[in-house]
N, C-alpha and C positions, 0 to 999 in steps of 0.2 A: 502494500499500499503505499503510494507516493504521499508526500507532504501536501497540506491544503492551508493556505492562510488568507485572511482579508488585509490588503496592504491599503493604507489611505494617506493620499498626499493632501495635508493640511495647509500646505504652503500657497504663495501666489506664483510660484515659479513650477514649470514643467521639470521631470527630473527623470534621468536615467538610473534603473536600480539594478544591481547584479547581486543575485543570492549566491552565497558561498555554501556548499552543500557537503557535508559530512559522508564518507564512506564508511558505515559501519559506526562502532561506539567510540573509536579514537579520533579525536580532534586533528591529528597529523595527516589523516588519510581523506583526500578530498575526491569528491564525484564532479562530474562537468557541472559548471554553474549555469543557472538559469536568469536570464536579463529580459528586461521589459521596460516599459516607459510608462509613467503616470503624468498626467496632465495636472494642472493646478487644480486644487480641491477634487480630485478624483479619487475614488475608491474602486478595487477590483480584486476579485479572487483569483489567487494563482497557484496553481498546481507546479510541485516541483519535485524532483528526485527521482527514486524508484521504492521498489519493495527492501532493499538494503540501504537506501542512502536517503533518508526521511528527516534526519536531522540538520537544522541550519547551523552553520558553522560561522556564519557571519554575512553581512551586508554592506555592500560598498553603494553610495550615493553620489551622484553629479548632477549640477544645474549649470546652465547657461544663461546669462542675464547682465545686461549694462555691459557688454565687451568682455566680460571675464566668464571664466569657467571655473566653479566650485566643487572640490569633490571631498568626500571624508568616507571613513570606513571602519566598522566595528567587527573585531574578528577574536573568535574564541581560541584561546591557546590551552585551557585546561577545562576539562570535562568537570561539570558541577559548580563551574564559576557563577557569579551573578549574572553575567552576560550569558554564558550557555543556559541558564534556567529562564531568563527572561524571553530569550529567542524559542525556546523549545517546550514551555508550559503554557503558552497561551496561542491563541488562534489569530488574533488580530496585531498588526503591527501599523503605527501611526508616524508619520513623518513630519516633522516641522521645519521650519528654517527661520532663524533671527542672528543678527548681525554675523551674517557670513558663515554661519555654523549650524549643521543640520541636527534637529533634535529626534531622538527617536524614544518612542513609548511602546509598549505592548499592553494588550488587554484581552480579556476573554469576551468573543463575541457570541450571542446567543442564537 
């Protein structure tokens, strides 16, 4: 069973998103990434990974605006870390953007 999450861009800028997917239980093992785009204030469900690669190991985001491209990444290096738990215990991921910094939060979508 692949992973499935609702991703919501709560910023005023469109963004490119890359999901870093873990192969198995060990964060050092990577599966092929999943890339998609979210327009400003858009939400969409995304399926990613496979039956053996359904944990998120991180998220990379970038946005282009006002003649610049800004990017940021959140990457898990230890299983059970606070980021690992945030990315893999909830089925909603929200993105914000303030002061040239991406904000990431998770929630349980009913």
